[in-house]
N, C-alpha and C positions, 0 to 999 in steps of 0.2 A: 501270363505275366503282363502287367501293364507296361507302357512305354516308360513311365516314371520309375517303376521298379527295375526295369532292365537298365536304365541309365544309372540308377543308384548302384546296382550291382557292378556295372562296368566301371563306374567311378571308384568304387571300393577296390576293384582289382588294379585300377590305374594307380591309386594311392599306395597299394601294397608293393607294386612293382617299383614305383618311384622311390618309396621309402627304402626298399632293399638296395636300389642303386645308390641312393644317398649314403646309406650305411656302408656300402662297399667302398665308395669314394673316400669317406671319412676314415675307414680302416686302412686303406692304402696310404692315405696321407699320414696317418699315425705311424705306420711302419717306415715310410720314407723319412719322416722326421727323426725317428729313433735311429735309423741308419746314419743320417747326417750327424747326429749327436755323437755317435761312436766314432765316425771319421774325424770329427773335430777334436775329440778327446784322446782317442787312441790311435788314430791313423786308419787308413783303408784296410790294412792287414788285420785289424781287430774286428772286421765285419764278418759275421757268420749268421746263419739263420737263428742259431741258438742265442748269440749275444744280442741280436736285434730283438728277438722275442722277449728276452729278459728286460731290455731297456724299455720296450713298449708295454711291458706288463701283460703280455698275451702268451699263448702257447706257440711252440715252434711249428706245430702243424698248421697253425693259422698263417704264419708268415709264408710257409711253403704253398698254401692254398693260393695266396695272392701273387707270390713270386716263386715260381717253381725252381729256378736255379739261382746261384749266387750272382751270375752275370745279370740276370733279370733285375735283381735287387739293386745292384750297383748302377746299372743303366738308368733305372728309375730315379735313384738318388741324384746322379749327375745331371739327368734331364731336368729335374726340378730346379737345380741351380742355374743351368745354362739357359733354360726358358726365360728366367728373369733377366739375365744379361741380354738375351736376344730381344726381349720386349723393350728394354730401355735403349739399346743401341738402335733398334728399328725406329723408335720414336725420335731419336736424335736425327737420323737420316731423313725422316719424313717431314719433320717440323722445325728443327733448330736452324736458326740463322747462322750459328757458329757451332757446328757439331764437335769441333775440336775441344771447345771449352767443356761441353757435356762429357766427352770421353775422358778428359783430364780429371774432372770431378768424380767420375765413376772409378777410375783407376786409384785416385787418392783415397776413396772410401776403404780400400784394402788396408789402410793404416788407421782406420777409425771404425765407424758403425758397420761397415761391410766386411770387416776382417774375417769373421767366422765363415761367412759365405765364400769369400775368396780362398780361404784355407781349404775348405772342403772341395771347391772346384779344382784347385791346384793339385791337391792330394789325389783325387780321382782321375784327373787328366793324366797325371804322371803314371798312375796305375795302368792306363790304357796302353802304355808301351809294352806291357806284359799280357794284357787281356784285350785282344783285337776287337772283341764285341763292343768295347767302350769307345773305340776310336772315332766312329762317325759323330758321336755326341761330343767327345772331347775336342773335336775340330771346330765346333760351333763358334766358340769365342774368337778364334783366329779368322774364321770365315766372316763373321760379323764385323770385326775390326777392319778386315780387308775391304768389305763393302763400304764402310764409312770412309776409308782412305780414298776409294774411287770417286767419292764426291769432291775430292780436292785435286786429284791427279789421275792421269791414265798411264803413267809410267810404271811398268810392272816391277822393275827393280826397286823403285821408291816405295811402292805398296808393300813389297816383301819386307823391306827394311823397317817400314812403319809398324807392321805387324810384329816383327821380332822385337822392336823397341818397346812396344806396348806390353808384350809378354815379359820382357826383362824388367820393366819398371814395376809391374805387379809383383814379381818375385823379389826384387830389391826392397820394396816397401814391406813385404811380409817378413823378410829377413831382418830388416832394421827394427821392426816392431815399434814404430812410433808414427805419429800423425804426419801425413804428407802434405805438401803445398801444391794445390791444383794449378796455381799460376805458374809455378816452376815446371810442372809436368807439361802444361800446355806449351810453354816456350820450347821445351825439349822436343815435343811432338812437331811443332811448327818448323823447327830447324830441319828435322828429318824430311819434311815435305819440300823444303827449298831445293833439295837435290834435283828435283825434276825441272826446275826453272833455270838451271845453269846451262 
């Protein structure tokens, strides 16, 4: 076999492997999105392999192939939401002159374009109280907010209060079900940080 033929054969195998991996990633994403849709519509208790398969338009055995247990499925769904929050908060920490404004805007999204994502995160994080496997992922939001707070203060009590306040603001916005004012949220967050300067 010539070198060119061997290269072509190798390239064909490479494309097959890459194509298979890509299809696998797309299938996983499809299943995760179906899971999140069920969480948003019916709550986390509505999630089973069967309901997810029906939502995604695939067989139950296929959901089991990618996510062997219900915890695996719920962890993947929650991770997909918290990864986006982590990315955005990390960006604020690394680049923003005023990360509080960015956090206030992120929290305010719970009453607008980010409502569905926030509802899913809140629903799955609450479920973590009953499903320990979800807890490390559920803590990411709080850990990220605490890291952002540490850019403003090193007082541990103030950081803890800031995290609790951020959680509470998100919940209140979801319960109120109307648009939130990021300027007001920023002012409230700023007041919580003033505790450390007294």
